[in-house]
NUZA-502538 format. One record per residue (C-alpha): x, z, y; residue in three letters. Coordinates in nm, 3 decimals, decimal comma. Layout:
BEGIN
NODE  u  w  v  r
NODE  X  Z  Y  Ala
...
***
This chain:
BEGIN
NODE  u  w  v  r
NODE  9,603  4,952  -6,807  Met
NODE  9,273  4,857  -6,976  Ser
NODE  9,008  4,644  -6,805  Gly
NODE  8,775  4,944  -6,807  Asn
NODE  9,034  5,158  -6,623  Gln
NODE  9,093  4,885  -6,366  Glu
NODE  8,719  4,864  -6,296  Lys
NODE  8,701  5,241  -6,250  Gln
NODE  8,989  5,247  -6,005  Glu
NODE  8,825  4,971  -5,799  Ala
NODE  8,508  5,180  -5,756  Arg
NODE  8,440  5,427  -5,477  Lys
NODE  8,596  5,767  -5,550  Gln
NODE  8,396  6,091  -5,514  Val
NODE  8,500  6,455  -5,507  Lys
NODE  8,328  6,681  -5,762  Val
NODE  8,374  7,011  -5,945  Gln
NODE  8,368  7,077  -6,317  Ile
NODE  8,412  7,439  -6,424  Asn
NODE  8,574  7,520  -6,089  Asp
NODE  8,820  7,232  -6,124  Gln
NODE  8,820  7,010  -5,814  His
NODE  8,868  6,647  -5,917  Ile
NODE  8,823  6,296  -5,781  Thr
NODE  8,650  6,045  -6,006  Val
NODE  8,493  5,698  -5,971  Pro
NODE  8,138  5,723  -5,842  Glu
NODE  7,878  5,665  -6,109  Gly
NODE  8,072  5,768  -6,419  Ile
NODE  7,890  6,017  -6,637  Thr
NODE  7,946  6,390  -6,639  Val
NODE  8,061  6,349  -7,000  Leu
NODE  8,329  6,098  -6,899  Glu
NODE  8,441  6,309  -6,603  Ala
NODE  8,469  6,619  -6,820  Ala
NODE  8,687  6,430  -7,062  His
NODE  8,922  6,341  -6,775  Glu
NODE  8,995  6,710  -6,713  Val
NODE  9,019  6,809  -7,078  Gly
NODE  8,675  6,969  -7,107  Val
NODE  8,492  6,890  -7,431  Lys
NODE  8,115  6,862  -7,431  Ile
NODE  7,954  6,828  -7,775  Pro
NODE  7,751  6,512  -7,841  Thr
NODE  7,538  6,377  -8,123  Leu
NODE  7,322  6,082  -8,024  Cys
NODE  7,585  5,953  -7,781  His
NODE  7,809  5,669  -7,898  Leu
NODE  8,040  5,468  -7,673  Asp
NODE  8,279  5,222  -7,839  Leu
NODE  8,380  4,974  -7,569  His
NODE  8,593  4,746  -7,784  Asp
NODE  8,328  4,722  -8,056  Leu
NODE  8,049  4,678  -7,799  Gln
NODE  7,853  4,967  -7,949  Leu
NODE  7,679  5,192  -7,700  Tyr
NODE  7,405  5,448  -7,758  Asn
NODE  7,299  5,649  -7,454  Lys
NODE  6,944  5,753  -7,534  Thr
NODE  7,003  6,120  -7,442  Ala
NODE  6,750  6,207  -7,711  Ser
NODE  6,927  6,495  -7,887  Cys
NODE  6,997  6,715  -7,581  Arg
NODE  7,312  6,850  -7,747  Val
NODE  7,527  6,762  -7,444  Cys
NODE  7,333  6,968  -7,188  Leu
NODE  7,532  7,112  -6,897  Val
NODE  7,429  7,310  -6,591  Glu
NODE  7,425  7,129  -6,258  Met
NODE  7,469  7,377  -5,971  Val
NODE  7,244  7,344  -5,667  Asn
NODE  7,422  7,516  -5,380  Gly
NODE  7,125  7,515  -5,141  Thr
NODE  6,868  7,725  -5,324  Asn
NODE  7,066  7,840  -5,628  Asn
NODE  6,811  7,669  -5,852  His
NODE  7,039  7,520  -6,115  Asn
NODE  6,911  7,276  -6,374  Lys
NODE  7,018  7,161  -6,718  Leu
NODE  7,100  6,790  -6,745  Val
NODE  7,224  6,568  -7,030  Pro
NODE  7,586  6,494  -6,951  Ser
NODE  7,592  6,160  -7,134  Cys
NODE  7,357  5,990  -6,884  Val
NODE  7,388  6,199  -6,567  Thr
NODE  7,604  6,016  -6,310  Arg
NODE  7,860  6,184  -6,086  Met
NODE  7,790  6,185  -5,712  Glu
NODE  7,980  6,316  -5,410  Glu
NODE  7,991  6,697  -5,403  Gly
NODE  7,833  6,747  -5,744  Met
NODE  7,913  7,082  -5,906  Val
NODE  7,883  7,110  -6,284  Val
NODE  7,940  7,391  -6,529  Arg
NODE  7,965  7,325  -6,898  Thr
NODE  8,048  7,681  -7,005  Asp
NODE  7,762  7,896  -6,878  Thr
NODE  7,556  8,109  -7,115  Ile
NODE  7,253  7,903  -7,027  Arg
NODE  7,420  7,570  -7,114  Ala
NODE  7,581  7,700  -7,434  Ile
NODE  7,254  7,858  -7,549  Thr
NODE  7,057  7,541  -7,476  Ala
NODE  7,298  7,331  -7,679  Arg
NODE  7,282  7,575  -7,970  Arg
NODE  6,900  7,579  -7,960  Ile
NODE  6,896  7,197  -7,966  Ala
NODE  7,100  7,201  -8,287  Val
NODE  6,890  7,481  -8,438  Glu
NODE  6,574  7,281  -8,376  Leu
NODE  6,724  6,976  -8,547  Leu
NODE  6,826  7,190  -8,845  Leu
NODE  6,481  7,346  -8,868  Ser
NODE  6,345  7,008  -8,979  Asn
NODE  6,646  6,904  -9,187  His
NODE  6,686  6,933  -9,565  Pro
NODE  6,900  7,232  -9,657  Asn
NODE  7,109  7,053  -9,919  Glu
NODE  7,453  7,011  -9,769  Cys
NODE  7,634  7,077  -10,098  Phe
NODE  7,474  6,776  -10,269  Thr
NODE  7,443  6,550  -9,965  Cys
NODE  7,632  6,216  -9,972  Pro
NODE  7,778  6,298  -9,630  Lys
NODE  7,881  6,657  -9,702  Asn
NODE  8,187  6,728  -9,480  Leu
NODE  8,137  6,387  -9,312  Glu
NODE  7,814  6,476  -9,131  Cys
NODE  7,819  6,497  -8,751  Asp
NODE  7,525  6,738  -8,750  Leu
NODE  7,699  6,966  -9,000  Gln
NODE  8,020  6,958  -8,796  Ser
NODE  7,830  7,032  -8,477  Leu
NODE  7,652  7,330  -8,630  Ala
NODE  7,992  7,468  -8,733  Gln
NODE  8,144  7,398  -8,391  Glu
NODE  7,859  7,575  -8,210  Leu
NODE  7,863  7,861  -8,462  Lys
NODE  7,500  7,822  -8,564  Val
NODE  7,456  8,097  -8,822  Arg
NODE  7,079  8,110  -8,857  Glu
NODE  6,771  7,897  -8,811  Ile
NODE  6,510  8,096  -8,626  Arg
NODE  6,225  7,848  -8,662  Trp
NODE  6,149  7,806  -9,030  Glu
NODE  5,839  7,612  -9,128  Gly
NODE  5,714  7,273  -9,237  Glu
NODE  5,967  6,992  -9,282  Arg
NODE  5,925  6,617  -9,303  Met
NODE  5,861  6,493  -9,656  Ser
NODE  5,903  6,123  -9,720  Tyr
NODE  6,003  5,943  -10,043  Pro
NODE  6,352  5,794  -10,066  Met
NODE  6,376  5,418  -10,016  Asp
NODE  6,600  5,288  -10,295  Met
NODE  6,449  4,939  -10,298  Ser
NODE  6,768  4,748  -10,215  Ser
NODE  7,096  4,720  -10,402  Asp
NODE  7,287  4,807  -10,086  Ala
NODE  7,136  5,064  -9,848  Ile
NODE  6,951  5,385  -9,934  Ala
NODE  6,718  5,536  -9,672  Lys
NODE  6,629  5,906  -9,663  Asn
NODE  6,393  5,952  -9,368  Ser
NODE  6,389  6,329  -9,419  Asn
NODE  6,745  6,340  -9,285  Lys
NODE  6,671  6,127  -8,978  Cys
NODE  6,727  6,326  -8,656  Ile
NODE  6,597  6,042  -8,438  Tyr
NODE  6,924  5,999  -8,252  Cys
NODE  6,855  5,623  -8,268  Arg
NODE  7,220  5,531  -8,311  Arg
NODE  7,125  5,312  -8,607  Cys
NODE  6,853  5,145  -8,401  Glu
NODE  7,102  5,061  -8,127  Thr
NODE  7,347  4,922  -8,381  Gly
NODE  7,080  4,712  -8,552  Cys
NODE  6,886  4,586  -8,252  Asn
NODE  7,131  4,579  -7,962  Val
NODE  7,468  4,514  -8,124  Val
NODE  7,359  4,315  -8,429  Gln
NODE  7,027  4,183  -8,285  Thr
NODE  6,867  4,195  -8,629  Cys
NODE  6,561  4,385  -8,505  Gly
NODE  6,498  4,567  -8,831  Ile
NODE  6,492  4,933  -8,724  Leu
NODE  6,263  5,108  -8,478  Ser
NODE  6,088  5,439  -8,425  Gly
NODE  5,801  5,513  -8,662  Ile
NODE  5,538  5,782  -8,612  Gly
NODE  5,506  6,041  -8,339  Arg
NODE  5,612  6,395  -8,265  Gly
NODE  5,734  6,613  -8,548  Phe
NODE  5,726  6,339  -8,814  Asn
NODE  5,901  6,064  -8,619  Val
NODE  6,190  5,875  -8,782  Phe
NODE  6,362  5,536  -8,767  Val
NODE  6,290  5,265  -9,022  Gly
NODE  6,179  4,903  -9,070  Pro
NODE  5,852  4,781  -8,922  Phe
NODE  5,553  4,965  -9,072  Ala
NODE  5,803  5,149  -9,292  Asn
NODE  5,815  4,863  -9,539  Ile
NODE  6,089  4,890  -9,806  Pro
NODE  6,436  4,786  -9,689  Met
NODE  6,447  4,514  -9,955  Ala
NODE  6,135  4,351  -9,808  Glu
NODE  6,274  4,343  -9,455  Ser
NODE  6,515  4,093  -9,300  Ser
NODE  6,799  4,347  -9,323  Cys
NODE  7,139  4,183  -9,365  Thr
NODE  7,289  4,500  -9,520  Tyr
NODE  7,582  4,478  -9,279  Cys
NODE  7,599  4,858  -9,291  Gly
NODE  7,659  4,915  -8,922  Gln
NODE  7,353  5,141  -8,924  Cys
NODE  7,523  5,343  -9,198  Val
NODE  7,847  5,366  -8,998  Gln
NODE  7,647  5,475  -8,692  Ser
NODE  7,420  5,730  -8,862  Cys
NODE  7,546  6,086  -8,798  Pro
NODE  7,370  6,227  -9,105  Thr
NODE  7,279  6,083  -9,447  Ala
NODE  6,954  5,923  -9,338  Ala
NODE  7,123  5,592  -9,421  Leu
NODE  7,392  5,556  -9,686  Thr
NODE  7,516  5,297  -9,932  Glu
NODE  7,359  5,287  -10,278  Val
NODE  7,615  5,461  -10,498  Tyr
NODE  7,737  5,279  -10,808  His
NODE  8,025  5,503  -10,915  Thr
NODE  7,845  5,624  -11,227  Asp
NODE  7,808  5,263  -11,341  Lys
NODE  8,182  5,209  -11,297  Val
NODE  8,276  5,520  -11,498  Trp
NODE  8,033  5,418  -11,772  Lys
NODE  8,192  5,072  -11,794  Ala
NODE  8,548  5,212  -11,801  Ile
NODE  8,465  5,438  -12,094  Tyr
NODE  8,272  5,174  -12,290  Asp
NODE  8,513  5,066  -12,568  Pro
NODE  8,343  4,727  -12,591  Asp
NODE  8,401  4,637  -12,226  Lys
NODE  8,708  4,489  -12,059  Phe
NODE  8,686  4,619  -11,703  Val
NODE  8,855  4,428  -11,423  Ile
NODE  8,882  4,573  -11,073  Val
NODE  8,968  4,384  -10,755  Gln
NODE  9,030  4,525  -10,410  Thr
NODE  8,970  4,361  -10,072  Ala
NODE  9,237  4,323  -9,799  Pro
NODE  9,079  4,580  -9,563  Ala
NODE  9,077  4,855  -9,829  Ile
NODE  9,454  4,908  -9,835  Arg
NODE  9,473  4,992  -9,463  Val
NODE  9,186  5,244  -9,469  Ala
NODE  9,179  5,416  -9,809  Leu
NODE  9,460  5,654  -9,716  Gly
NODE  9,240  5,812  -9,448  Glu
NODE  9,030  5,969  -9,724  Leu
NODE  9,341  6,155  -9,840  Phe
NODE  9,461  6,284  -9,506  Gly
NODE  9,689  5,992  -9,421  Met
NODE  9,709  5,842  -9,075  Lys
NODE  9,477  5,553  -8,991  Ala
NODE  9,646  5,221  -9,061  Gly
NODE  9,873  5,353  -9,336  Thr
NODE  9,924  5,071  -9,588  Ile
NODE  9,864  5,217  -9,935  Val
NODE  9,857  4,903  -10,149  Thr
NODE  10,102  5,022  -10,417  Gly
NODE  9,951  5,371  -10,446  Lys
NODE  9,604  5,221  -10,469  Met
NODE  9,707  4,999  -10,760  Val
NODE  9,868  5,294  -10,941  Thr
NODE  9,553  5,503  -10,895  Ala
NODE  9,329  5,228  -11,032  Leu
NODE  9,548  5,183  -11,339  Lys
NODE  9,551  5,556  -11,407  Arg
NODE  9,171  5,564  -11,382  Met
NODE  9,150  5,334  -11,680  Gly
NODE  9,076  4,986  -11,550  Phe
NODE  9,200  4,722  -11,796  Asp
NODE  9,325  4,484  -11,526  Ala
NODE  9,385  4,539  -11,154  Val
NODE  9,364  4,225  -10,943  Phe
NODE  9,382  4,156  -10,571  Asp
NODE  9,082  4,006  -10,390  Thr
NODE  9,348  3,850  -10,168  Asn
NODE  9,399  3,604  -10,454  Phe
NODE  9,035  3,509  -10,408  Gly
NODE  9,099  3,482  -10,034  Ala
NODE  9,386  3,238  -10,096  Asp
NODE  9,152  3,044  -10,324  Leu
NODE  8,888  3,045  -10,051  Thr
NODE  9,140  2,898  -9,805  Val
NODE  9,216  2,614  -10,045  Met
NODE  8,849  2,523  -10,066  Glu
NODE  8,752  2,597  -9,708  Glu
NODE  9,048  2,409  -9,557  Ala
NODE  8,960  2,113  -9,778  Ser
NODE  8,598  2,129  -9,669  Glu
NODE  8,703  2,150  -9,303  Leu
NODE  8,920  1,839  -9,336  Ile
NODE  8,640  1,655  -9,520  Tyr
NODE  8,388  1,734  -9,246  Arg
NODE  8,632  1,636  -8,970  Leu
NODE  8,712  1,306  -9,138  Gln
NODE  8,345  1,227  -9,193  Asn
NODE  8,220  1,387  -8,869  Asn
NODE  7,961  1,567  -9,078  Lys
NODE  7,790  1,906  -9,034  Asn
NODE  8,021  2,022  -8,757  Leu
NODE  8,108  2,283  -8,664  Pro
NODE  8,190  2,430  -9,003  Ile
NODE  8,122  2,804  -9,018  Leu
NODE  8,338  3,018  -9,247  Thr
NODE  8,140  3,187  -9,521  Asn
NODE  8,315  3,503  -9,640  Cys
NODE  8,070  3,758  -9,498  Cys
NODE  7,744  3,803  -9,695  Pro
NODE  7,575  3,994  -9,412  Ala
NODE  7,618  3,705  -9,172  Trp
NODE  7,497  3,461  -9,440  Val
NODE  7,175  3,659  -9,478  Lys
NODE  7,151  3,673  -9,098  Phe
NODE  7,152  3,296  -9,066  Ile
NODE  6,907  3,258  -9,355  Glu
NODE  6,652  3,484  -9,181  His
NODE  6,725  3,419  -8,814  Gln
NODE  6,845  3,055  -8,807  Phe
NODE  6,712  2,888  -9,124  Pro
NODE  6,729  2,548  -8,954  Asp
NODE  7,110  2,580  -8,947  Leu
NODE  7,182  2,670  -9,310  Ile
NODE  7,348  2,330  -9,360  His
NODE  7,629  2,431  -9,122  Val
NODE  7,812  2,716  -9,305  Pro
NODE  8,083  2,635  -9,554  Ser
NODE  7,946  2,621  -9,908  Thr
NODE  8,240  2,825  -10,040  Cys
NODE  8,164  3,144  -10,226  Lys
NODE  8,322  3,456  -10,079  Ser
NODE  8,664  3,571  -10,208  Pro
NODE  8,545  3,851  -10,438  His
NODE  8,280  3,624  -10,592  Ile
NODE  8,540  3,348  -10,644  Met
NODE  8,778  3,588  -10,813  Leu
NODE  8,497  3,719  -11,034  Gly
NODE  8,413  3,365  -11,136  Gln
NODE  8,775  3,282  -11,218  Ile
NODE  8,815  3,612  -11,408  Ala
NODE  8,524  3,524  -11,636  Lys
NODE  8,639  3,166  -11,695  Thr
NODE  9,009  3,092  -11,645  Tyr
NODE  9,138  3,443  -11,711  Tyr
NODE  8,902  3,502  -12,004  Ala
NODE  9,019  3,174  -12,159  Glu
NODE  9,388  3,261  -12,117  Lys
NODE  9,344  3,609  -12,264  Lys
NODE  9,099  3,515  -12,539  Gly
NODE  8,828  3,743  -12,398  Leu
NODE  8,453  3,704  -12,438  Asn
NODE  8,318  3,670  -12,081  Pro
NODE  8,007  3,863  -12,184  Asp
NODE  8,228  4,167  -12,247  Asn
NODE  8,405  4,147  -11,912  Ile
NODE  8,287  4,375  -11,631  Val
NODE  8,414  4,280  -11,285  Val
NODE  8,419  4,561  -11,029  Val
NODE  8,494  4,479  -10,666  Ser
NODE  8,606  4,741  -10,413  Ile
NODE  8,485  4,624  -10,075  Met
NODE  8,480  4,751  -9,715  Pro
NODE  8,131  4,608  -9,702  Cys
NODE  7,792  4,738  -9,815  Ile
NODE  7,646  4,387  -9,808  Ala
NODE  7,872  4,287  -10,097  Lys
NODE  7,652  4,502  -10,323  Lys
NODE  7,352  4,284  -10,243  Ala
NODE  7,557  3,963  -10,251  Glu
NODE  7,671  4,032  -10,607  Ala
NODE  7,306  4,029  -10,717  Lys
NODE  7,210  3,701  -10,550  Arg
NODE  7,063  3,480  -10,826  Pro
NODE  7,255  3,168  -10,721  Glu
NODE  7,587  3,351  -10,767  Leu
NODE  7,567  3,343  -11,143  Thr
NODE  7,701  3,109  -11,404  Lys
NODE  7,506  3,078  -11,729  Asp
NODE  7,296  3,381  -11,627  Ala
NODE  7,615  3,585  -11,586  Arg
NODE  7,706  3,773  -11,268  Asn
NODE  8,032  3,668  -11,102  Asn
NODE  8,072  4,032  -10,993  Val
NODE  7,892  4,303  -11,188  Asp
NODE  7,943  4,610  -10,968  Ile
NODE  8,053  4,636  -10,607  Ser
NODE  8,158  4,970  -10,458  Ile
NODE  8,283  5,071  -10,114  Thr
NODE  8,611  5,219  -9,994  Thr
NODE  8,435  5,554  -9,968  Arg
NODE  8,314  5,531  -10,327  Glu
NODE  8,654  5,452  -10,477  Ile
NODE  8,802  5,735  -10,272  Gly
NODE  8,548  5,971  -10,427  Ala
NODE  8,629  5,841  -10,776  Met
NODE  9,002  5,896  -10,727  Ile
NODE  8,930  6,254  -10,624  Lys
NODE  8,696  6,302  -10,922  Glu
NODE  8,979  6,191  -11,149  Ala
NODE  9,206  6,462  -11,005  Gly
NODE  9,464  6,210  -10,886  Ile
NODE  9,689  6,330  -10,604  Glu
NODE  9,687  6,003  -10,420  Phe
NODE  9,954  6,074  -10,160  Asp
NODE  10,208  6,158  -10,433  Arg
NODE  10,162  5,840  -10,636  Leu
NODE  10,442  5,586  -10,686  Pro
NODE  10,377  5,223  -10,601  Asp
NODE  10,270  4,966  -10,861  Ser
NODE  10,214  4,590  -10,855  Glu
NODE  9,890  4,403  -10,918  Phe
NODE  9,847  4,242  -11,258  Asp
NODE  9,893  3,869  -11,318  Ser
NODE  9,786  3,592  -11,313  Pro
NODE  9,534  3,686  -11,043  Leu
NODE  9,761  3,918  -10,849  Gly
NODE  9,997  3,700  -10,644  Glu
NODE  9,887  3,672  -10,281  Thr
NODE  10,007  3,552  -9,942  Thr
NODE  10,006  3,681  -9,587  Gly
NODE  9,723  3,441  -9,506  Ala
NODE  9,490  3,624  -9,743  Ser
NODE  9,583  3,964  -9,598  Ala
NODE  9,447  3,879  -9,254  Ile
NODE  9,099  3,813  -9,395  Phe
NODE  9,042  4,182  -9,323  Gly
NODE  9,021  4,145  -8,945  Thr
NODE  8,805  3,927  -8,721  Ala
NODE  8,970  3,588  -8,667  Gly
NODE  9,183  3,617  -8,979  Gly
NODE  8,980  3,384  -9,200  Val
NODE  8,993  3,088  -8,962  Ile
NODE  9,361  3,155  -8,887  Glu
NODE  9,441  3,153  -9,258  Ala
NODE  9,248  2,828  -9,308  Ala
NODE  9,429  2,664  -9,016  Leu
NODE  9,771  2,750  -9,160  Arg
NODE  9,687  2,535  -9,460  Thr
NODE  9,475  2,269  -9,286  Ala
NODE  9,753  2,207  -9,032  Tyr
NODE  10,009  2,116  -9,299  Glu
NODE  9,762  1,908  -9,500  Trp
NODE  9,643  1,716  -9,194  Met
NODE  9,985  1,653  -9,039  Thr
NODE  10,219  1,649  -9,338  Gly
NODE  10,447  1,872  -9,132  Glu
NODE  10,570  2,226  -9,191  Thr
NODE  10,398  2,483  -8,972  Leu
NODE  10,686  2,694  -8,847  Glu
NODE  10,489  2,936  -8,627  Gln
NODE  10,213  3,063  -8,854  Val
NODE  10,071  3,325  -8,617  Glu
NODE  9,790  3,186  -8,401  Phe
NODE  9,793  3,452  -8,131  Glu
NODE  9,517  3,276  -7,938  Glu
NODE  9,277  3,358  -8,224  Leu
NODE  9,351  3,732  -8,221  Arg
NODE  9,198  4,018  -8,025  Gly
NODE  8,902  4,256  -8,023  Met
NODE  8,667  4,061  -7,797  Glu
NODE  8,328  3,993  -7,953  Gly
NODE  8,346  3,620  -7,878  Ile
NODE  8,676  3,437  -7,863  Arg
NODE  8,743  3,071  -7,800  Lys
NODE  9,064  2,875  -7,843  Ala
NODE  9,190  2,520  -7,871  Thr
NODE  9,447  2,461  -8,144  Val
NODE  9,653  2,144  -8,151  Lys
NODE  9,684  2,000  -8,501  Val
NODE  9,902  1,691  -8,482  Gly
NODE  9,734  1,456  -8,236  Asp
NODE  9,398  1,631  -8,269  Gln
NODE  9,274  1,928  -8,071  Glu
NODE  9,045  2,159  -8,264  Leu
NODE  8,806  2,385  -8,075  Asn
NODE  8,779  2,715  -8,257  Ile
NODE  8,520  2,988  -8,204  Gly
NODE  8,522  3,343  -8,337  Ile
NODE  8,223  3,577  -8,331  Ala
NODE  8,261  3,940  -8,428  Ser
NODE  7,928  4,122  -8,463  Gly
NODE  7,593  3,956  -8,530  Leu
NODE  7,479  3,979  -8,169  Gly
NODE  7,776  3,763  -8,074  Asn
NODE  7,706  3,536  -8,370  Ala
NODE  7,358  3,482  -8,226  Arg
NODE  7,509  3,356  -7,900  Val
NODE  7,718  3,097  -8,081  Ile
NODE  7,441  2,995  -8,320  Leu
NODE  7,205  2,936  -8,030  Glu
NODE  7,468  2,712  -7,872  Glu
NODE  7,482  2,513  -8,196  Ile
NODE  7,103  2,497  -8,219  Arg
NODE  7,080  2,370  -7,860  Glu
NODE  7,366  2,126  -7,926  Arg
NODE  7,579  2,280  -7,655  Lys
NODE  7,858  2,364  -7,896  Ser
NODE  8,188  2,180  -7,873  Gln
NODE  8,341  2,370  -8,164  Tyr
NODE  8,491  2,213  -8,474  His
NODE  8,517  2,540  -8,669  Ala
NODE  8,378  2,889  -8,624  Ile
NODE  8,445  3,219  -8,796  Glu
NODE  8,167  3,477  -8,799  Ile
NODE  8,204  3,836  -8,916  Met
NODE  7,899  4,064  -8,914  Ala
NODE  8,090  4,383  -8,840  Cys
NODE  8,238  4,424  -8,490  Pro
NODE  8,614  4,401  -8,544  Gly
NODE  8,574  4,249  -8,890  Gly
NODE  8,603  4,407  -9,234  Cys
NODE  8,837  4,680  -9,106  Ile
NODE  8,525  4,830  -8,944  Ala
NODE  8,296  4,747  -9,235  Gly
NODE  7,993  4,953  -9,324  Gly
NODE  8,164  5,084  -9,639  Gly
NODE  8,490  5,190  -9,478  Gln
NODE  8,583  5,556  -9,413  Pro
NODE  8,367  5,681  -9,127  Tyr
NODE  8,546  5,632  -8,795  His
NODE  8,301  5,860  -8,605  His
NODE  8,326  5,649  -8,293  Gly
NODE  8,707  5,655  -8,272  Asn
NODE  8,818  5,310  -8,162  Glu
NODE  9,185  5,390  -8,215  Glu
NODE  9,122  5,409  -8,589  Ile
NODE  8,990  5,052  -8,590  Ile
NODE  9,286  4,926  -8,386  Lys
NODE  9,538  5,091  -8,619  Lys
NODE  9,372  4,934  -8,922  Arg
NODE  9,388  4,594  -8,749  Arg
NODE  9,757  4,634  -8,664  Asp
NODE  9,828  4,728  -9,026  Ala
NODE  9,654  4,412  -9,148  Ile
NODE  9,888  4,198  -8,940  Tyr
NODE  10,186  4,404  -9,059  Glu
NODE  10,083  4,334  -9,419  Glu
NODE  10,087  3,963  -9,334  Asp
NODE  10,435  3,982  -9,180  Arg
NODE  10,572  4,160  -9,488  Arg
NODE  10,478  3,872  -9,720  Lys
NODE  10,741  3,619  -9,820  Gly
NODE  10,477  3,347  -9,846  Ile
NODE  10,228  3,333  -9,559  Arg
NODE  10,028  3,018  -9,635  Lys
NODE  9,768  3,013  -9,912  Ser
NODE  9,870  2,678  -10,057  His
NODE  10,218  2,823  -10,120  Gly
NODE  10,078  3,073  -10,372  Asn
NODE  10,236  2,977  -10,710  Lys
NODE  9,955  3,128  -10,914  Glu
NODE  9,698  2,939  -10,707  Ile
NODE  9,891  2,618  -10,767  Gln
NODE  9,895  2,686  -11,143  Ala
NODE  9,521  2,757  -11,140  Leu
NODE  9,445  2,416  -10,990  Tyr
NODE  9,698  2,234  -11,208  Lys
NODE  9,580  2,375  -11,540  Thr
NODE  9,213  2,455  -11,479  Phe
NODE  9,038  2,355  -11,157  Leu
NODE  9,187  2,016  -11,079  Gly
NODE  9,188  1,909  -10,715  Glu
NODE  9,076  2,141  -10,433  Pro
NODE  8,717  2,057  -10,335  Phe
NODE  8,697  1,851  -10,654  Gly
NODE  8,414  1,837  -10,905  Glu
NODE  8,507  2,141  -11,116  Lys
NODE  8,613  2,348  -10,814  Ala
NODE  8,285  2,266  -10,646  His
NODE  8,087  2,364  -10,953  Lys
NODE  8,257  2,702  -10,991  Leu
NODE  8,352  2,800  -10,636  Leu
NODE  8,074  2,672  -10,413  His
NODE  7,715  2,781  -10,360  Thr
NODE  7,402  2,713  -10,155  His
NODE  7,176  2,909  -9,922  Phe
NODE  6,804  2,980  -9,890  Glu
NODE  6,567  2,965  -9,595  Lys
NODE  6,416  3,312  -9,568  Arg
NODE  6,123  3,454  -9,378  Glu
NODE  6,204  3,668  -9,075  Arg
NODE  6,032  4,006  -9,113  Ile
***
């Protein structure tokens, strides 16, 4: 039984009616929740309620969930929004009256009357909640034609595109940005007919303090907010005879990509994914998990160095570019605390253009590195000026899970029928430790697997740190490493990161190491992943698959990766050494909060 169910059972029970069904429910739950209990579906649009991801939107602004509340005394019934109306003793509700159905349909028609009529070319065609709702309610005409909003597209950033003309003012993005992530970027702009959600004074996204975490994109029911699409750039590179195109794919991709081809959530499609990428024409297919193993080598070394020198503790893992930008804008006084390690896909890009290019006799200027990420923020990260070497990008193009899914379909590849293939070498061997980077808590767990053995000189027999796992937004655990007890903190979601960062700022923190992931749940729920449409079970199944991928690996500690060992022996030298630091570490900037 979940904690939420236990709380409900402990509350006072009331007797109510829904569509002539007599039921008993906890007092105070919404009509929407009560209807769900008896198998009655009420359409919603602005409503969003993901308990495990701490994402709630109950503005009741769209009026799509209207139902009729029956007043038995004077027969004067009224329409109420079911998502915020609470159940009381004796309440009688009907969801199926002509009046309620008509009101819901009119609400959708009114939204469509001010919405661009371009479904065929829309980035969210067949993924749009408004489109699905119009089909569900059988809206066949729009009776109120007239003026529509007309705003220019905001394409200022490398990550997020904003089309205010498609904003229906549901404010789901605003809740995600301001309540869950506490970034404070999005708010209502204008009044009446022309109202929409955007940054303060409608400044360009690139000029705001946006972290590009993409949770606004995941929350948006239409295409008012989407990623900036780079698929054309990838196709152009593949078909350029002068370019050697390398593709790498993040750990969270392989447990979500199958959803775009009708497979169940959590299906592990690693081998099929590799086959598809090779058939599309990429010259080399590498695993970002190799970069994750490399990150562990550097981050574990940095952790040990800081512990030994009692310097800049707690160390904060630095694999998430959205959280890095968050601390630069929101906590610039703490930018000395995060690990200086580059993120895994940036590390692999760097090694591809140095070590791999040297081994294969390739001109680095002719190499194009494409990263497939669950994260929209990776697009912006790849363009950060400090992540270049000799004026050369470590990663040239970053695309999302959704984008590579679209490319596979464009190529006419029947994904579900593909045989399995292996990643290319020498940047393809990976461990179970790198696989768990895809879920919140996985990065610090992977680092501890290596740090434990390096600090104690003993073999870590039980590699699974169960105390670091879960879906809670803030998790705390004490891990015994030899004679030392390490206090570990995990924050999932930027709002939870703020809580921990404020503890550090106020010197109340007793942590030695902290992992922060911008997206609630980690990369499995990233802004660039297949849309989950508020279904928490999808996120849980992706998480379970990540841990299954770890269990399947013969080697589950990053320092056991033979190709990683060879890389250090022949090219990098010692972990956290001079050359490794030059190629694999970075710095951060204090940024204005706008």
